C-alpha positions as CSV (number, residue, x, y, z in Angstrom):
1,M,11.8,5.9,20.8
2,S,9.5,8.4,19.1
3,I,6.5,6.8,17.4
4,R,4.8,8.5,14.5
5,Y,1.1,8.8,14.9
6,M,-0.6,6.5,12.4
7,S,-3.8,8.3,11.6
8,I,-6.4,6.9,9.2
9,K,-6.5,8.7,5.9
10,D,-9.7,10.3,4.9
11,T,-11.8,7.6,3.2
12,A,-14.2,9.9,1.5
13,P,-12.3,11.9,-1.2
14,V,-11.2,9.2,-3.6
15,A,-10.2,10.4,-7.1
16,L,-13.1,10.6,-9.5
17,A,-11.4,8.2,-12.0
18,V,-11.1,5.6,-9.2
19,K,-14.8,6.2,-8.2
20,D,-15.8,5.6,-11.8
21,R,-13.7,2.5,-12.0
22,V,-15.2,1.1,-8.7
23,E,-18.8,1.5,-10.0
24,E,-17.8,-0.1,-13.4
25,V,-16.1,-3.1,-11.9
26,L,-18.9,-3.7,-9.3
27,A,-21.5,-3.4,-12.1
28,R,-19.6,-6.2,-14.1
29,T,-19.2,-8.5,-11.1
30,P,-21.9,-11.3,-11.1
31,K,-24.3,-11.0,-8.1
32,G,-26.1,-14.3,-8.6
33,L,-25.5,-18.0,-8.1
34,L,-23.6,-19.8,-10.9
35,I,-25.3,-23.1,-11.7
36,N,-24.7,-24.9,-15.1
37,N,-22.9,-21.8,-16.3
38,E,-25.9,-19.6,-15.7
39,W,-26.0,-16.8,-13.2
40,R,-29.4,-17.0,-11.4
41,D,-31.2,-15.5,-8.4
42,A,-31.7,-17.6,-5.2
43,S,-34.7,-19.8,-5.4
44,D,-36.5,-17.8,-2.6
45,G,-35.2,-14.5,-3.8
46,G,-33.0,-14.1,-0.7
47,T,-30.0,-11.8,-0.7
48,F,-27.2,-10.6,1.5
49,D,-25.1,-7.4,1.5
50,V,-21.3,-7.2,1.2
51,E,-19.6,-4.4,3.2
52,N,-16.5,-2.4,2.6
53,P,-14.6,-2.7,5.9
54,T,-12.8,0.6,5.2
55,T,-16.0,2.6,5.4
56,G,-18.6,0.2,6.8
57,E,-20.8,0.9,3.7
58,T,-22.6,-1.7,1.6
59,I,-21.0,-2.1,-1.8
60,A,-23.0,-5.0,-3.3
61,T,-26.0,-7.2,-2.7
62,L,-25.7,-10.9,-3.7
63,A,-28.1,-13.8,-4.0
64,S,-28.0,-16.0,-0.9
65,A,-28.2,-19.7,-1.8
66,T,-30.9,-22.0,-0.2
67,E,-31.0,-25.7,0.2
68,E,-32.8,-26.0,-3.1
69,D,-30.0,-24.0,-4.8
70,C,-27.3,-26.2,-3.2
71,R,-29.1,-29.3,-4.5
72,A,-29.3,-27.8,-8.0
73,A,-25.6,-27.0,-7.9
74,M,-24.9,-30.7,-6.9
75,D,-27.2,-31.9,-9.7
76,A,-25.2,-29.8,-12.2
77,A,-21.8,-31.0,-10.8
78,A,-22.8,-34.6,-10.7
79,G,-24.4,-34.4,-14.2
80,A,-21.2,-33.0,-15.7
81,Q,-18.7,-35.3,-13.9
82,D,-18.5,-38.3,-16.4
83,A,-18.0,-36.2,-19.5
84,W,-15.6,-33.9,-17.7
85,A,-13.5,-36.8,-16.4
86,R,-13.2,-38.1,-20.0
87,T,-12.2,-34.7,-21.3
88,P,-8.6,-34.9,-22.6
89,S,-6.1,-33.4,-20.1
90,R,-4.8,-31.1,-22.8
91,T,-8.2,-29.5,-23.1
92,R,-8.4,-29.0,-19.3
93,S,-4.9,-27.6,-19.4
94,E,-5.8,-25.1,-22.1
95,I,-8.8,-23.9,-20.2
96,L,-6.6,-23.2,-17.1
97,R,-4.0,-21.4,-19.3
98,R,-6.7,-19.2,-20.8
99,A,-8.0,-18.5,-17.3
100,F,-4.5,-17.5,-16.2
101,D,-4.2,-15.1,-19.2
102,L,-7.6,-13.6,-18.4
103,V,-6.6,-13.1,-14.8
104,Q,-3.5,-11.2,-15.9
105,E,-5.6,-9.1,-18.3
106,R,-8.1,-8.2,-15.6
107,K,-5.7,-7.9,-12.7
108,D,-6.7,-4.4,-11.8
109,D,-10.4,-5.4,-11.6
110,L,-9.6,-8.3,-9.3
111,A,-7.3,-6.2,-7.1
112,L,-9.8,-3.4,-6.9
113,L,-12.5,-5.9,-5.8
114,M,-10.2,-7.3,-3.1
115,T,-9.4,-3.8,-1.7
116,L,-13.1,-2.9,-1.6
117,E,-14.4,-6.1,0.0
118,M,-11.5,-7.1,2.2
119,G,-9.5,-3.9,2.8
120,K,-6.0,-4.8,1.8
121,P,-4.0,-2.1,0.1
122,F,-4.3,-2.1,-3.7
123,A,-0.6,-2.9,-4.3
124,E,-0.8,-5.9,-2.0
125,A,-4.0,-7.0,-3.7
126,L,-2.1,-6.9,-7.0
127,G,0.4,-9.2,-5.3
128,E,-2.4,-11.7,-4.5
129,V,-3.5,-11.6,-8.1
130,R,0.0,-12.6,-9.2
131,Y,0.2,-15.3,-6.6
132,G,-3.3,-16.6,-7.2
133,G,-2.9,-16.6,-10.9
134,E,0.1,-18.9,-10.6
135,F,-2.0,-21.8,-9.4
136,L,-3.9,-21.6,-12.8
137,R,-0.6,-21.7,-14.7
138,W,1.0,-24.3,-12.5
139,F,-1.9,-26.8,-12.7
140,S,-2.4,-26.1,-16.4
141,E,1.1,-27.7,-16.7
142,E,0.4,-30.4,-14.1
143,A,-2.8,-31.5,-15.8
144,V,-0.9,-33.3,-18.6
145,R,1.8,-34.7,-16.2
146,D,-0.3,-36.7,-13.7
147,Y,1.7,-39.9,-14.4
148,G,0.9,-43.4,-13.5
149,R,3.1,-46.5,-13.9
150,Y,3.2,-49.8,-15.7
151,V,5.7,-52.3,-14.2
152,D,6.2,-55.9,-13.6
153,S,5.3,-57.4,-10.2
154,P,8.3,-58.6,-8.2
155,E,7.2,-62.2,-8.8
156,G,7.1,-61.6,-12.6
157,N,3.5,-63.0,-13.0
158,L,1.7,-59.7,-13.4
159,R,2.0,-56.4,-15.1
160,M,0.8,-53.7,-12.7
161,L,-1.1,-50.8,-14.3
162,V,-1.5,-47.9,-11.8
163,S,-3.4,-44.8,-12.8
164,H,-4.9,-41.7,-11.2
165,K,-8.6,-41.0,-11.7
166,P,-10.6,-37.9,-10.7
167,V,-12.1,-38.4,-7.3
168,G,-15.5,-36.9,-8.5
169,P,-17.6,-33.9,-7.5
170,C,-16.0,-31.7,-4.9
171,L,-17.2,-29.0,-2.4
172,L,-14.6,-26.2,-2.1
173,I,-15.0,-23.8,0.8
174,T,-12.8,-20.8,0.8
175,P,-12.0,-18.1,3.5
176,W,-12.4,-14.4,3.4
177,N,-8.7,-13.3,3.8
178,F,-7.3,-14.3,0.3
179,P,-10.4,-14.4,-1.8
180,L,-8.7,-15.0,-5.1
181,A,-5.7,-17.2,-4.2
182,M,-7.8,-19.5,-2.0
183,A,-10.2,-20.0,-4.9
184,T,-7.6,-20.7,-7.5
185,R,-5.6,-22.9,-5.2
186,K,-8.6,-25.3,-5.0
187,V,-10.3,-24.8,-8.4
188,A,-7.2,-25.2,-10.5
189,P,-6.1,-28.7,-9.3
190,A,-9.7,-29.9,-9.4
191,V,-10.0,-28.8,-13.0
192,A,-6.6,-30.3,-13.8
193,A,-7.6,-33.7,-12.3
194,G,-11.0,-33.8,-14.0
195,C,-13.3,-33.1,-11.0
196,T,-16.5,-31.0,-11.1
197,M,-17.0,-28.5,-8.3
198,V,-19.4,-26.5,-6.1
199,L,-17.5,-23.5,-4.7
200,K,-18.7,-21.8,-1.5
201,P,-16.9,-18.4,-1.1
202,A,-16.8,-16.7,2.3
203,H,-19.9,-14.4,2.6
204,L,-17.6,-11.5,3.8
205,T,-15.6,-11.4,0.5
206,P,-17.5,-13.2,-2.2
207,L,-17.1,-10.6,-5.0
208,T,-13.6,-11.6,-6.0
209,S,-14.6,-15.3,-6.3
210,Q,-17.7,-14.4,-8.3
211,Y,-15.6,-12.4,-10.7
212,F,-13.1,-15.2,-11.0
213,A,-15.9,-17.8,-11.6
214,Q,-17.0,-15.6,-14.6
215,I,-13.3,-15.7,-15.8
216,M,-13.5,-19.5,-15.8
217,V,-16.7,-19.4,-17.8
218,D,-15.1,-17.0,-20.2
219,A,-12.1,-19.4,-20.5
220,G,-14.4,-22.1,-21.7
221,I,-15.1,-24.3,-18.7
222,P,-18.1,-26.5,-19.6
223,A,-21.5,-26.1,-18.0
224,G,-21.8,-27.8,-14.6
225,V,-18.1,-28.2,-14.0
226,L,-17.8,-25.1,-11.7
227,N,-20.8,-24.0,-9.7
228,V,-20.8,-21.1,-7.2
229,V,-23.2,-20.9,-4.2
230,S,-22.5,-17.8,-2.2
231,S,-24.6,-17.6,1.0
232,T,-24.7,-16.3,4.6
233,A,-25.8,-19.7,5.7
234,A,-22.4,-21.5,5.6
235,S,-23.5,-24.4,7.7
236,M,-26.6,-25.0,5.6
237,V,-24.5,-25.1,2.4
238,S,-22.0,-27.6,3.8
239,E,-24.6,-29.8,5.5
240,T,-26.8,-30.0,2.4
241,I,-24.1,-30.7,-0.1
242,M,-22.0,-33.0,2.2
243,A,-25.1,-35.1,2.8
244,D,-25.4,-35.8,-0.9
245,P,-24.0,-39.3,-1.7
246,R,-22.7,-38.0,-5.1
247,L,-20.2,-35.7,-3.4
248,R,-16.7,-37.3,-3.1
249,K,-14.5,-34.7,-1.6
250,V,-14.5,-31.5,0.5
251,S,-11.7,-29.0,0.6
252,F,-11.8,-26.4,3.3
253,T,-9.6,-23.5,4.4
254,G,-10.6,-21.7,7.6
255,S,-10.6,-22.2,11.4
256,T,-9.7,-25.4,13.1
257,A,-13.0,-25.4,15.0
258,V,-15.0,-25.4,11.7
259,G,-12.7,-27.8,10.1
260,K,-13.3,-30.3,12.9
261,L,-17.1,-30.0,12.3
262,L,-16.7,-30.6,8.6
263,M,-14.5,-33.6,9.2
264,K,-17.3,-35.1,11.4
265,L,-19.8,-34.5,8.6
266,A,-17.5,-36.1,6.1
267,T,-17.5,-39.4,8.0
268,D,-21.1,-40.2,7.1
269,N,-20.2,-40.6,3.4
270,V,-16.5,-41.3,3.9
271,L,-15.5,-38.2,2.0
272,R,-12.0,-37.3,1.0
273,T,-10.9,-34.2,2.9
274,S,-8.3,-31.5,2.5
275,M,-8.2,-29.2,5.5
276,E,-6.0,-26.1,5.8
277,L,-6.8,-24.8,9.3
278,G,-5.5,-22.4,11.9
279,G,-1.9,-21.5,12.7
280,N,0.2,-20.1,15.5
281,G,3.5,-19.7,13.6
282,P,6.8,-19.0,15.4
283,L,9.4,-16.8,14.0
284,I,12.7,-17.7,15.6
285,V,15.7,-15.3,15.6
286,F,18.9,-16.9,16.8
287,E,21.9,-15.0,18.2
288,D,23.9,-15.4,14.9
289,A,21.0,-14.1,12.7
290,D,21.4,-11.2,10.3
291,I,19.1,-8.9,12.3
292,D,18.3,-6.6,9.4
293,K,17.3,-9.7,7.4
294,A,15.3,-11.0,10.4
295,V,13.4,-7.7,10.8
296,A,12.6,-7.7,7.1
297,G,11.4,-11.3,7.3
298,A,9.3,-10.5,10.4
299,M,7.6,-7.6,8.7
300,A,6.7,-9.8,5.7
301,A,5.6,-12.7,7.8
302,K,3.7,-10.6,10.4
303,M,2.3,-7.7,8.4
304,R,1.3,-9.3,5.1
305,N,-2.4,-9.0,4.7
306,M,-2.5,-6.9,8.0
307,G,-1.6,-10.1,9.9
308,E,-4.9,-11.7,8.7
309,A,-3.2,-14.9,7.4
310,C,-2.9,-18.4,8.8
311,T,0.8,-18.3,7.8
312,A,1.4,-15.1,9.8
313,A,4.3,-15.1,12.3
314,N,2.1,-15.2,15.4
315,R,5.0,-15.4,18.0
316,L,8.4,-13.7,17.6
317,L,10.9,-15.8,19.5
318,V,14.2,-13.9,19.8
319,H,17.4,-14.9,21.5
320,E,18.0,-12.8,24.6
321,S,21.3,-11.5,23.4
322,V,19.9,-9.7,20.3
323,V,16.3,-8.9,21.5
324,D,17.0,-5.2,22.1
325,E,18.5,-4.6,18.6
326,F,15.7,-6.6,17.0
327,V,12.9,-4.8,18.8
328,A,14.4,-1.4,18.1
329,K,14.7,-2.1,14.4
330,L,11.3,-3.7,14.1
331,A,9.7,-0.8,16.0
332,E,11.2,1.6,13.5
333,K,9.7,-0.3,10.6
334,M,6.3,-0.8,12.2
335,S,6.1,2.9,13.1
336,A,6.6,3.9,9.5
337,L,3.5,2.0,8.3
338,T,0.5,4.0,7.3
339,V,-3.0,2.9,8.2
340,G,-5.9,3.9,5.9
341,N,-8.0,3.3,2.8
342,G,-6.2,0.8,0.5
343,L,-7.2,2.8,-2.5
344,E,-5.1,5.8,-1.3
345,E,-1.5,6.0,-2.4
346,G,1.1,5.2,0.3
347,V,-1.3,3.3,2.6
348,T,0.3,0.1,3.7
349,V,-2.2,-1.3,6.3
350,G,-5.9,-1.6,5.7
351,P,-8.7,-2.4,8.1
352,M,-9.6,-5.6,9.9
353,I,-12.4,-7.5,8.1
354,E,-15.2,-6.6,10.5
355,A,-15.9,-4.9,13.8
356,K,-15.7,-8.1,15.9
357,A,-12.3,-8.9,14.4
358,R,-11.0,-5.5,15.5
359,D,-12.5,-5.9,18.9
360,S,-10.9,-9.4,19.3
361,I,-7.5,-7.9,18.6
362,E,-8.1,-5.2,21.1
363,R,-8.9,-7.8,23.7
364,F,-5.6,-9.7,22.9
365,V,-3.6,-6.6,23.5
366,T,-5.4,-5.7,26.7
367,D,-4.9,-9.2,28.0
368,A,-1.1,-9.1,27.3
369,V,-0.7,-5.7,28.9
370,D,-2.7,-6.7,32.0
371,R,-0.3,-9.6,32.3
372,G,2.8,-7.3,32.2
373,A,3.6,-6.9,28.5
374,E,5.0,-3.6,27.3
375,I,3.6,-1.7,24.3
376,V,6.5,-0.5,22.1
377,V,4.4,0.6,19.0
378,G,0.7,1.1,18.5
379,G,-1.7,-0.7,20.8
380,K,-5.1,0.7,20.1
381,R,-7.9,0.9,17.6
382,V,-8.0,3.9,15.2
383,E,-11.1,6.0,15.5
384,G,-13.2,6.9,12.5
385,P,-15.1,4.9,9.9
386,G,-14.1,1.3,9.3
387,Y,-12.4,-1.3,11.4
388,F,-8.8,-0.2,11.9
389,F,-6.2,-1.2,14.5
390,E,-2.7,0.2,14.8
391,P,0.2,-2.1,13.9
392,T,1.3,-3.1,17.4
393,L,4.6,-4.4,18.8
394,L,4.7,-5.9,22.3
395,R,7.7,-7.0,24.3
396,N,8.2,-8.8,27.6
397,V,5.1,-10.8,26.8
398,P,4.3,-13.5,29.4
399,R,4.1,-16.9,27.9
400,D,0.6,-17.5,29.2
401,A,-0.7,-14.4,27.4
402,R,-3.4,-15.1,24.8
403,V,-1.3,-13.5,22.0
404,I,1.2,-16.3,22.6
405,R,-1.3,-19.2,23.0
406,E,-3.9,-18.3,20.4
407,E,-4.0,-17.2,16.7
408,I,-4.2,-13.4,16.6
409,F,-5.2,-12.8,13.0
410,G,-4.2,-9.2,13.1
411,P,-1.3,-6.7,13.1
412,V,0.0,-7.5,16.6
413,A,3.6,-8.8,17.0
414,P,4.4,-10.2,20.5
415,V,8.1,-10.8,21.3
416,I,9.4,-13.3,23.8
417,T,13.0,-14.4,24.5
418,F,14.8,-17.7,24.7
419,K,18.2,-18.7,26.0
420,D,19.3,-21.6,23.7
421,E,18.3,-23.8,20.8
422,E,16.6,-26.3,23.1
423,E,14.3,-23.7,24.6
424,A,13.6,-22.2,21.1
425,V,12.4,-25.6,19.9
426,E,10.3,-26.2,23.0
427,L,8.6,-22.8,22.7
428,A,8.0,-23.2,19.0
429,N,6.3,-26.6,19.4
430,A,4.3,-25.5,22.5
431,T,1.1,-25.2,20.4
432,E,-1.6,-27.5,19.0
433,Y,-1.0,-25.9,15.6
434,G,1.7,-26.7,13.1
435,L,1.3,-24.7,9.8
436,A,4.0,-22.1,9.1
437,S,7.2,-21.3,10.9
438,Y,10.3,-19.1,10.2
439,V,13.9,-19.4,11.3
440,F,16.6,-16.9,11.1
441,T,20.2,-18.0,11.5
442,E,23.4,-17.7,9.5
443,N,24.2,-21.3,10.4
444,I,22.6,-23.4,7.7
445,S,23.2,-26.6,9.6
446,R,21.4,-25.2,12.6
447,G,18.5,-24.1,10.4
448,L,18.1,-27.5,8.8
449,R,18.4,-29.1,12.3
450,I,15.6,-26.9,13.6
451,G,13.5,-27.9,10.5
452,D,13.9,-31.5,11.6
453,R,12.8,-30.8,15.1
454,I,9.9,-28.3,14.9
455,E,6.4,-29.7,14.1
456,F,5.3,-27.5,11.2
457,G,4.4,-28.3,7.7
458,L,6.1,-25.2,6.3
459,M,9.3,-23.4,7.3
460,G,11.0,-20.4,5.9
461,L,14.8,-20.3,6.5
462,N,15.9,-16.7,6.4
463,V,12.9,-15.7,4.5
464,G,9.5,-14.3,5.6
465,V,7.3,-15.3,2.6
466,I,7.4,-18.9,1.3
467,S,4.1,-19.6,-0.3
468,N,4.4,-20.6,-3.9
469,A,2.2,-22.4,-6.4
470,A,4.9,-24.9,-7.1
471,A,5.4,-25.8,-3.4
472,P,3.2,-28.2,-1.3
473,F,1.3,-26.1,1.2
474,G,-0.2,-27.6,4.4
475,G,0.2,-28.2,8.1
476,A,0.7,-30.7,10.8
477,K,-1.2,-31.4,14.0
478,Q,-4.4,-29.3,14.2
479,S,-3.4,-27.1,11.3
480,G,-4.9,-29.6,8.9
481,L,-4.6,-32.5,6.5
482,G,-3.4,-32.8,2.9
483,R,-1.4,-30.4,0.7
484,E,-2.3,-27.7,-1.8
485,G,0.0,-26.7,-4.6
486,G,3.1,-28.4,-5.9
487,A,3.2,-31.8,-7.5
488,E,1.3,-33.1,-4.5
489,G,-1.7,-30.7,-5.1
490,I,-3.3,-32.6,-8.0
491,H,-3.3,-35.9,-6.1
492,E,-5.7,-34.4,-3.5
493,Y,-8.3,-34.6,-6.3
494,T,-7.5,-38.1,-7.6
495,T,-8.0,-41.7,-6.5
496,T,-5.4,-44.3,-7.4
497,Q,-6.5,-47.4,-9.3
498,Y,-4.5,-50.6,-9.8
499,I,-5.2,-53.1,-12.5
500,G,-3.3,-56.4,-12.5
501,V,-2.7,-57.7,-16.0
502,E,-1.4,-61.2,-16.8
503,S,2.2,-61.0,-17.8
504,P,3.0,-62.0,-21.3
505,W,6.0,-63.9,-19.9
506,A,4.0,-65.8,-17.2
């Protein structure tokens, strides 16, 4: 098979209009800490730089929160909690709806910031804006529908009044790979439930979250309800805030290793936790699958966000009778991708987030090849500015290779084969993770049967993208606890209270 050379596009000559837009949007993006609806400098004047992974250049300098700033943020959140909890749900709903409308109005600004600080192509960043915005709209609707119940006890001597109350101040810690959607997915249900918040964005991609926080202020969120403490000292922020007895919940999206540390910290004050952690998702292609559909699904599940997603198809498990056709068609699609600056038209694959991420992917590929894997497409870093790696397809990958056992978080697709359904299930479940999975078969009964047998919180049946604000998102095993989105999402931010009332008929 001929493979088109995927050269990086020149990152320097960006159209003048785009350059002007970049400078304008960056100038309007808050660089401080948001405490009590005021943007302020860090207490010690400390700062950190945000880098564009496409060029390696610094694009902004932000205030870096200290322990004093974290305590001030908690003071603000705790001080606003009682009044915010008593705020009518319709008021909270209307704030979220206004925020949704503002996100749509400013979608180009948000997408531009994501492309600059994270590297994803502009068109894909616009897709994240649409997806992330939907959490604001969904939870604006859920805010007024968080129903309780009022029923007789079975014995008839009591009326049981069951209601949901806001859990209280929350610490929300978001990752770098989806800087808008991960913020809206946590902030929106907390707002809907009546909780105040301290948001800690990832230091690699804080600009989008800072811009979004200003949108929430513009939408009318009261002072102290949403506070933002960007910082390079992630452990200091979490340790300081989680030690505060006024905090009632922590929600974290990130690696399993960090999630475990946060869960240990949470035990001291018995904090509610929501943990969306690592993944090692299988994509299973059965012998009766529509191969074109499976290839399209694999491209979506593997290459979305350059593979830097916890829901990515990490392992492609293909029935031995169709593997040649599947690999040939997938290779053709992957070879057609264009690596480069996401602000350039036609670019479909941006950089890795930082140099060590690119280097890690290179080590994954080297390990697989050393163990006998064959490179079908790509396989190496792209020289030049920025942190690029070619979209890479591997076949004949040994099952003990690191790309099979560990989360890749990059544009590398390893293919292994299986003989029958039993082996497919065994391979899929052979991981400590259990977040996203994908199954391609024209036999719907088989698809549902596989869903019953594999140990994953999410499964796409003949589709490669399944995330939706109206669906419960979360994993099993070491992929986390709790659910975000859907009808379940608001309950992560509430406690259930039962009041027994004497029955009028007793």
